[in-house]
LOMARDO-644466 format. One record per residue (C-alpha): x, y negated, z negated; residue in three letters. Coordinates in steps of 0.25 Angstrom, whole numbers, plus 5000, padded with zeros to 4 digits. Layout:
! residues N
X,Y,Z,ALA
...
END
This chain:
! residues 509
4540,5031,5079,MET
4542,5034,5064,HIS
4541,5021,5059,ASN
4553,5018,5065,GLY
4561,5012,5075,ILE
4568,5016,5090,ILE
4584,5016,5089,TYR
4593,5019,5101,ILE
4603,5030,5099,SER
4609,5031,5111,LYS
4611,5023,5122,LEU
4616,5028,5136,THR
4618,5025,5151,VAL
4617,5036,5161,LYS
4615,5035,5176,ASN
4613,5019,5172,GLY
4602,5021,5164,ILE
4602,5017,5151,LEU
4597,5027,5141,CYS
4593,5026,5127,LEU
4591,5038,5115,GLN
4582,5032,5105,TRP
4580,5037,5092,LYS
4567,5035,5081,ILE
4573,5031,5068,ARG
4565,5025,5055,ARG
4566,5011,5055,GLU
4569,5011,5039,ASN
4581,5021,5041,HIS
4585,5013,5055,MET
4586,4999,5052,ARG
4600,4998,5057,LYS
4598,5006,5070,TYR
4586,4996,5073,PHE
4597,4986,5076,GLN
4605,4996,5084,SER
4594,4999,5093,ALA
4592,4984,5096,GLY
4606,4982,5099,ALA
4606,4996,5108,LEU
4593,4991,5115,LEU
4599,4976,5118,LEU
4611,4984,5124,ALA
4602,4991,5133,ALA
4595,4981,5138,ALA
4609,4974,5142,MET
4612,4986,5148,LEU
4601,4987,5157,THR
4599,4973,5160,GLY
4583,4976,5161,CYS
4572,4976,5150,SER
4567,4990,5154,SER
4572,5003,5150,ALA
4575,5015,5158,GLN
4571,5029,5153,PRO
4583,5037,5147,ALA
4586,5050,5154,GLU
4586,5056,5140,GLU
4572,5057,5132,PRO
4571,5049,5120,ALA
4571,5057,5108,GLU
4565,5055,5095,GLU
4571,5058,5083,THR
4567,5054,5068,ALA
4576,5053,5055,GLU
4577,5066,5047,GLU
4564,5067,5041,THR
4568,5079,5029,THR
4580,5083,5020,PRO
4587,5094,5023,GLU
4593,5107,5018,GLY
4591,5118,5004,THR
4589,5111,4992,TYR
4594,5118,4980,GLU
4584,5120,4969,VAL
4589,5118,4955,LYS
4582,5127,4944,MET
4579,5124,4930,GLY
4577,5131,4917,ALA
4572,5128,4902,THR
4575,5140,4890,VAL
4559,5141,4885,THR
4556,5149,4873,ASP
4556,5161,4882,ALA
4569,5158,4886,GLY
4575,5152,4899,GLN
4565,5148,4912,TYR
4567,5141,4925,VAL
4556,5130,4924,ASP
4560,5120,4936,ARG
4570,5119,4948,MET
4574,5104,4953,THR
4576,5100,4969,ILE
4585,5088,4971,ASP
4580,5082,4985,PHE
4590,5072,4984,GLY
4591,5056,4979,SER
4586,5052,4993,ASP
4571,5057,4993,VAL
4561,5059,4983,ARG
4552,5070,4982,VAL
4538,5071,4980,SER
4525,5080,4983,ASP
4532,5089,4973,VAL
4521,5100,4968,ASP
4520,5111,4961,TYR
4519,5120,4974,GLU
4530,5112,4982,THR
4540,5123,4977,PHE
4539,5139,4976,GLU
4550,5145,4967,VAL
4553,5159,4965,HIS
4563,5164,4954,MET
4569,5178,4954,THR
4575,5185,4942,SER
4585,5197,4943,THR
4591,5205,4929,VAL
4605,5203,4928,ASP
4610,5213,4919,TYR
4606,5227,4914,GLY
4598,5238,4920,ALA
4589,5229,4928,GLU
4601,5221,4933,LYS
4599,5216,4948,GLY
4583,5217,4945,ASN
4572,5208,4946,PRO
4569,5204,4932,TYR
4556,5212,4929,ALA
4549,5203,4920,TYR
4549,5190,4930,TYR
4540,5189,4941,ASP
4548,5184,4954,ALA
4538,5185,4962,SER
4529,5173,4956,ALA
4534,5158,4959,PRO
4540,5149,4947,LEU
4527,5140,4942,LYS
4530,5127,4946,VAL
4524,5120,4934,VAL
4529,5104,4936,GLY
4535,5097,4947,VAL
4543,5085,4944,GLU
4551,5077,4956,THR
4562,5066,4953,ASP
4566,5057,4964,GLY
4571,5069,4974,GLY
4572,5077,4964,VAL
4559,5088,4960,VAL
4558,5097,4949,THR
4549,5109,4948,VAL
4545,5116,4935,LEU
4541,5128,4933,PHE
4534,5136,4922,ASP
4544,5140,4910,GLN
4538,5154,4907,SER
4542,5160,4921,GLN
4554,5161,4926,ALA
4565,5167,4916,PRO
4580,5167,4918,THR
4583,5177,4908,LEU
4580,5192,4912,THR
4575,5201,4899,TRP
4583,5215,4900,LEU
4580,5229,4898,GLY
4593,5230,4889,GLU
4586,5219,4880,GLY
4592,5207,4883,ARG
4588,5194,4891,ASN
4598,5191,4902,TYR
4601,5181,4913,PRO
4594,5184,4926,ALA
4597,5181,4939,VAL
4588,5172,4945,LEU
4585,5167,4960,GLU
4575,5155,4964,PHE
4567,5153,4978,THR
4563,5140,4981,VAL
4553,5136,4992,THR
4546,5123,4996,GLN
4531,5128,4998,THR
4527,5114,5000,LYS
4533,5100,5006,GLU
4537,5090,4997,LEU
4541,5076,5000,THR
4555,5069,5001,LEU
4555,5052,5003,THR
4567,5047,5008,THR
4572,5034,5000,LYS
4565,5026,5013,ASP
4553,5030,5009,GLY
4551,5044,5020,ARG
4543,5054,5014,GLU
4548,5066,5019,LEU
4541,5080,5019,PRO
4551,5091,5013,PHE
4551,5107,5013,THR
4565,5113,5009,GLY
4572,5124,5008,GLU
4578,5126,4992,TYR
4589,5135,4987,THR
4591,5139,4971,CYS
4606,5145,4967,SER
4601,5147,4954,ALA
4603,5160,4949,ALA
4603,5161,4935,SER
4601,5153,4922,TYR
4615,5149,4923,LYS
4609,5141,4936,ASP
4599,5134,4930,LEU
4595,5119,4926,ASP
4594,5123,4909,CYS
4599,5111,4899,PRO
4598,5122,4889,GLU
4607,5131,4894,VAL
4615,5119,4898,ALA
4617,5116,4884,ALA
4625,5128,4880,TYR
4639,5133,4884,THR
4643,5148,4884,ASP
4652,5153,4873,VAL
4658,5167,4876,GLN
4666,5171,4863,ASP
4664,5183,4854,GLU
4649,5180,4852,ILE
4645,5171,4864,ASN
4637,5160,4861,TYR
4630,5146,4870,GLN
4635,5134,4865,PHE
4629,5121,4863,HIS
4639,5110,4858,LYS
4631,5100,4852,GLY
4635,5084,4849,SER
4633,5085,4834,ASN
4637,5095,4823,ASP
4626,5106,4821,LYS
4626,5119,4826,LEU
4616,5130,4830,ILE
4619,5144,4830,VAL
4607,5152,4838,PHE
4606,5168,4839,PHE
4597,5174,4849,HIS
4589,5186,4850,GLY
4592,5199,4854,ASN
4588,5198,4867,GLY
4598,5188,4869,GLU
4611,5194,4867,GLY
4622,5200,4875,ASP
4623,5215,4880,PHE
4633,5225,4872,PRO
4647,5221,4871,VAL
4643,5208,4876,LYS
4641,5211,4891,ASP
4636,5200,4899,THR
4641,5187,4889,ASN
4628,5181,4896,ASN
4628,5173,4882,ASN
4617,5164,4889,ILE
4602,5172,4885,THR
4602,5167,4873,GLN
4601,5153,4877,ILE
4592,5158,4889,LEU
4582,5167,4881,ALA
4576,5157,4872,ASN
4577,5144,4867,ARG
4587,5149,4856,GLY
4598,5141,4863,GLY
4591,5129,4869,ALA
4581,5125,4857,ALA
4595,5119,4850,TRP
4599,5112,4862,VAL
4587,5105,4866,THR
4575,5101,4855,GLU
4582,5107,4844,ALA
4593,5094,4847,GLN
4582,5085,4840,GLU
4585,5092,4827,VAL
4598,5098,4827,PHE
4604,5087,4836,GLY
4614,5092,4847,ASP
4618,5104,4838,ALA
4630,5113,4844,SER
4621,5127,4847,VAL
4627,5141,4849,MET
4619,5152,4854,CYS
4626,5166,4851,PHE
4625,5179,4861,GLN
4623,5191,4855,ALA
4635,5201,4861,PRO
4625,5209,4859,ASN
4612,5208,4848,MET
4614,5199,4835,TRP
4612,5213,4829,TYR
4623,5217,4830,PHE
4628,5207,4821,ALA
4632,5214,4808,VAL
4638,5227,4817,LYS
4646,5219,4827,ASP
4651,5210,4818,ASN
4643,5197,4827,LEU
4642,5187,4814,LEU
4657,5184,4814,GLU
4660,5180,4828,PRO
4647,5171,4827,CYS
4652,5164,4815,TYR
4664,5162,4820,ASN
4659,5156,4832,GLU
4650,5147,4825,ILE
4663,5143,4816,GLN
4670,5140,4830,LYS
4658,5132,4833,VAL
4657,5124,4821,ILE
4671,5120,4823,GLU
4674,5117,4836,GLU
4662,5108,4837,ASN
4662,5102,4823,LYS
4648,5108,4818,ILE
4645,5105,4804,ASN
4645,5117,4797,PRO
4632,5112,4788,GLU
4623,5110,4803,GLU
4625,5124,4808,VAL
4611,5129,4810,TYR
4607,5145,4813,LEU
4595,5151,4823,SER
4591,5165,4828,GLY
4580,5172,4833,ALA
4577,5187,4833,SER
4591,5194,4833,ALA
4596,5181,4830,GLY
4590,5178,4819,GLY
4595,5190,4816,PHE
4610,5187,4818,MET
4607,5172,4811,SER
4603,5178,4798,THR
4615,5189,4799,ARG
4623,5175,4802,MET
4617,5168,4788,ILE
4621,5180,4778,ILE
4634,5181,4784,ALA
4638,5167,4784,TYR
4628,5160,4774,PRO
4635,5146,4775,ASP
4636,5145,4790,LEU
4622,5138,4795,PHE
4614,5128,4790,LYS
4599,5133,4793,ALA
4594,5145,4801,ALA
4583,5146,4810,MET
4581,5161,4813,ILE
4571,5168,4819,ASN
4565,5181,4820,CYS
4578,5188,4815,PRO
4578,5202,4820,ALA
4583,5208,4807,LEU
4574,5221,4808,ASP
4581,5224,4822,ALA
4594,5223,4818,ALA
4596,5238,4816,ASN
4590,5242,4826,ALA
4596,5235,4836,ARG
4610,5236,4830,SER
4610,5250,4827,GLU
4615,5247,4813,SER
4608,5248,4800,ASP
4615,5234,4794,ASP
4611,5224,4804,ALA
4598,5221,4797,ILE
4601,5212,4784,PRO
4599,5218,4771,THR
4590,5210,4761,ASP
4603,5209,4754,GLU
4609,5203,4766,GLU
4597,5193,4770,LEU
4598,5187,4754,ALA
4612,5182,4756,GLN
4605,5173,4764,LEU
4600,5166,4752,LEU
4615,5163,4750,ASN
4615,5155,4763,SER
4615,5141,4764,ASP
4607,5143,4776,THR
4592,5137,4777,LYS
4583,5149,4785,ILE
4570,5147,4793,TRP
4565,5160,4799,LEU
4555,5162,4808,VAL
4547,5173,4813,GLN
4534,5178,4819,GLY
4522,5183,4808,GLU
4526,5195,4819,THR
4536,5198,4827,ASP
4539,5209,4838,SER
4551,5211,4838,SER
4555,5210,4823,VAL
4548,5212,4811,ASP
4546,5199,4803,PRO
4545,5205,4789,GLU
4559,5211,4792,GLN
4563,5199,4798,CYS
4561,5185,4795,SER
4551,5190,4781,LYS
4563,5197,4777,ARG
4573,5188,4776,ILE
4561,5176,4772,TRP
4558,5186,4760,ASN
4572,5188,4755,ILE
4578,5175,4757,ILE
4566,5167,4749,THR
4563,5178,4739,ASN
4558,5171,4726,GLY
4556,5157,4732,ALA
4545,5148,4734,GLU
4538,5149,4748,ILE
4530,5139,4754,THR
4522,5142,4767,GLU
4518,5134,4778,THR
4507,5136,4790,HIS
4513,5129,4803,VAL
4504,5129,4817,GLU
4511,5132,4830,GLY
4517,5124,4838,ASP
4507,5114,4846,LEU
4495,5123,4840,GLY
4499,5133,4850,ILE
4512,5141,4843,GLY
4512,5150,4833,SER
4508,5145,4818,ALA
4518,5149,4809,PHE
4519,5149,4792,THR
4533,5145,4788,THR
4537,5148,4774,TYR
4548,5142,4766,GLU
4557,5140,4753,THR
4554,5128,4746,ALA
4570,5125,4748,ASP
4568,5124,4762,ASP
4578,5134,4763,LYS
4572,5145,4771,TYR
4559,5146,4778,LYS
4551,5155,4787,LEU
4541,5154,4798,SER
4531,5164,4802,LEU
4524,5162,4816,TYR
4511,5167,4819,GLU
4510,5178,4829,THR
4498,5181,4839,PHE
4492,5193,4847,ASP
4498,5203,4837,LEU
4501,5218,4840,ALA
4508,5230,4835,GLU
4523,5230,4838,VAL
4533,5241,4835,THR
4547,5237,4828,GLY
4562,5237,4830,ILE
4561,5248,4819,SER
4547,5253,4824,GLY
4537,5249,4815,GLU
4525,5243,4819,THR
4520,5227,4817,ARG
4514,5218,4824,GLN
4519,5209,4834,GLY
4512,5198,4843,GLY
4515,5185,4849,LYS
4519,5170,4845,LEU
4514,5158,4849,LYS
4522,5146,4856,PHE
4519,5132,4864,ALA
4526,5132,4877,GLU
4525,5123,4889,ASP
4530,5132,4900,TYR
4525,5125,4911,ASP
4531,5113,4907,GLN
4517,5104,4906,ASP
4518,5099,4894,GLY
4508,5107,4887,ILE
4511,5119,4879,TYR
4503,5131,4879,THR
4504,5145,4871,GLU
4513,5153,4874,VAL
4514,5167,4866,LYS
4528,5175,4864,TYR
4533,5188,4857,ASN
4531,5185,4841,ASP
4546,5187,4840,HIS
4550,5175,4846,TRP
4548,5166,4834,SER
4561,5161,4837,TRP
4554,5151,4847,ILE
4548,5142,4836,TYR
4561,5139,4830,THR
4567,5134,4844,LEU
4555,5126,4844,ARG
4558,5120,4830,ASN
4544,5125,4827,ASN
4544,5131,4814,PRO
4541,5122,4802,GLU
4542,5120,4788,ALA
4531,5116,4778,ALA
4536,5100,4778,ASP
4535,5101,4794,GLY
4550,5102,4795,THR
4553,5112,4807,HIS
4564,5122,4809,ILE
4575,5115,4816,TRP
4573,5101,4805,GLU
4574,5110,4794,TRP
4587,5117,4799,ALA
4594,5104,4798,VAL
4588,5097,4787,LYS
END
């Protein structure tokens, strides 16, 4: 009887015969019906004047209370900005506050994502560097009441596309979610309901993903666009991105987001770095084309003016303005210090791409001269340079080492070897001046092979080692990236001085 009771749903008299129509309801839901049913049975006995009931002409029906939820559930997708950029890494389904979800494992859901190019010659085509045929790899499942969260490998589903035009650009995304095994929904009254549902996902780009690192910023459209995080203290961090994150010539898209999505150049300052800098304000500029046009197109002055505006409007202490840049952004950082020697307290400059500037900008004066680099000595800005011992994209000898040799000429230098992160990442050597003003960290590289540089020269290039936890299990494993990606170390506060001080702490002291 379904652990329930019988109640009368309809009482009629037909051709002098009492007709009772009954249903079965579960006892713990239908206690109120029990009283009603008793009253109706008493009334029936009085009407018939006998203790026996005549059979009803209408057949008795047995119906049970609804045992499974109905409807289609909207799936929310989430993402994290990793060292390699923003990747979809979780989905959340809310079955409601009236149930508790269980019996969900790695095989319960199958999720596919498509990535379509949205700019340039390949616009409208599937992204060639992403395999849409494979479901997203599930690496974890979490349940909390009626909410289930499925975790995905953080190295599989990027939200950016790398274009043949030499830029990162947001993809058009589409998700298909299929439930392949039953799960269980337990109601508040203890009923366990097996359930297989239908699901939709409206997320179509990075804009529709739950990503705290992106949400921390606001899009500011100006002469030089930038993403802005308004902090709560009086510090300001300025970050200049690498060459792959700029807009297209004449600011064709004004997307002003790839500098946040492509690596942790924006994410670091609003997450872990807050332990050192506090909730500092952050400006992440986007080049209208390339930072290599800093001199040719006069990009330095508008950046300076916009920084000054942020300082004034947000009560920033002018003595607490910090600078960081990667690759082309390292070049731009160097140019900014030369042009504005009193603007920054400290600069964390990664693989500064000085040697590429003339060729990229099609000019002969983009690369700073030795005399211009010597002007860094007239600045109060302290500088920590970071690069791989080899760099397949820009030559350390012509970039970080060149700057280092000029600003430390004749100075006393100490040298410290430091083991790699968690014993996994590349080891490195830090060189530093006695006054603590200038430092250089060079990271060990592996898998060396011959590469051709921007000027056609032949030299060595290889890989850098990093400790990553892309399967979100709390255990770090070795991942190798191109030896140009040394900015990852700075954005993880890894470079270390002889006294044990790391690069972020050095910047603020």
